[in-house]
C-alpha positions in Angstrom: -20.7 28.7 -26.9 -23.0 25.3 -27.4 -19.2 23.9 -28.7 -17.2 25.4 -25.8 -19.8 23.9 -23.1 -20.6 20.4 -24.7 -16.5 20.4 -24.3 -16.5 20.8 -20.9 -19.6 18.4 -19.8 -17.3 15.8 -21.9 -13.3 17.2 -20.0 -16.0 17.4 -16.6 -16.6 13.6 -17.2 -13.7 12.2 -18.6 -11.8 13.3 -15.5 -14.4 12.4 -12.9 -13.8 8.5 -15.3 -10.3 8.9 -14.6 -10.7 9.9 -10.9 -12.9 6.4 -10.7 -10.7 3.9 -12.5 -7.6 4.6 -11.3 -9.0 4.1 -7.9 -10.8 0.7 -8.8 -7.0 -0.4 -10.4 -5.3 0.6 -7.7 -7.9 -1.3 -5.3 -6.7 -4.4 -7.4 -3.0 -4.1 -6.5 -2.6 -4.9 -3.1 -2.1 -7.5 -1.1 -2.1 -8.3 2.6 0.6 -10.6 3.6 1.8 -11.7 7.1 4.9 -10.9 8.9 7.8 -11.0 11.8 9.1 -8.4 13.5 12.7 -8.8 13.2 14.5 -6.2 15.0 13.1 -1.8 16.3 15.6 0.6 15.7 15.7 4.4 16.5 12.0 4.1 16.0 12.1 2.2 12.3 10.4 -1.6 12.3 12.1 -4.5 10.2 10.3 -7.5 9.6 10.0 -10.3 7.0 8.0 -12.7 5.6 8.6 -15.6 5.6 10.2 -16.4 1.9 12.6 -13.7 3.3 11.3 -10.7 1.7 12.4 -7.7 4.5 10.4 -4.8 4.7 10.5 -2.0 7.0 8.6 1.2 8.3 8.6 3.9 10.9 6.5 4.8 13.7 7.4 2.1 16.0 4.4 2.2 19.1 3.7 -1.5 20.9 5.5 -3.4 18.7 7.7 -6.1 19.5 10.5 -8.2 18.5 9.0 -11.9 17.5 5.4 -9.6 17.3 3.0 -11.0 14.6 2.4 -8.0 11.6 -0.9 -7.4 9.5 0.7 -5.9 6.5 -1.3 -4.4 3.4 1.2 -3.7 0.8 0.6 -2.0 -2.8 2.7 -4.3 -5.6 3.4 -0.7 -7.6 1.8 -2.1 -10.8 5.3 -4.7 -11.1 5.2 -8.5 -10.5 8.0 -7.6 -9.0 7.9 -8.0 -4.5 10.7 -6.0 -4.6 9.0 -2.4 -5.5 6.3 -3.1 -3.5 5.0 -0.8 -0.8 3.7 -1.0 2.7 0.2 0.7 3.0 -1.0 -0.7 6.2 0.0 -1.9 9.3 -1.4 -3.9 11.6 0.1 -5.1 14.8 -1.0 -9.3 15.6 0.8 -9.3 18.7 2.3 -12.8 19.6 
C-alpha cells in the first residue's frame, strides 16, 4: 500500500514537471515578426516578411492590402522557417 502511494505521488509530480517544462520550452520557440499584407481573398490574408517568406491566415476583419501586421510565430522546434506557424496576429495599420 505504501509503495502504491509513493508511486502515485511520483507519477503526479512527473506529470506536473512535464507540463511545466513543456510550456517553458514552447515559450522559448516563439518569436515576433513584422509583415506586410500582400492580398486578401475569400477572408484569407496573405502576408510576407522583408526577406520574402510568405504566410497566410484565415479570418480577415479590418485588414487592408499594404497594411502592416505584427505577428507572433512558433518555430516548430526546427531552424527552418518554412514550417513556422502563426500563433497570433495584430493589424498595425499603415
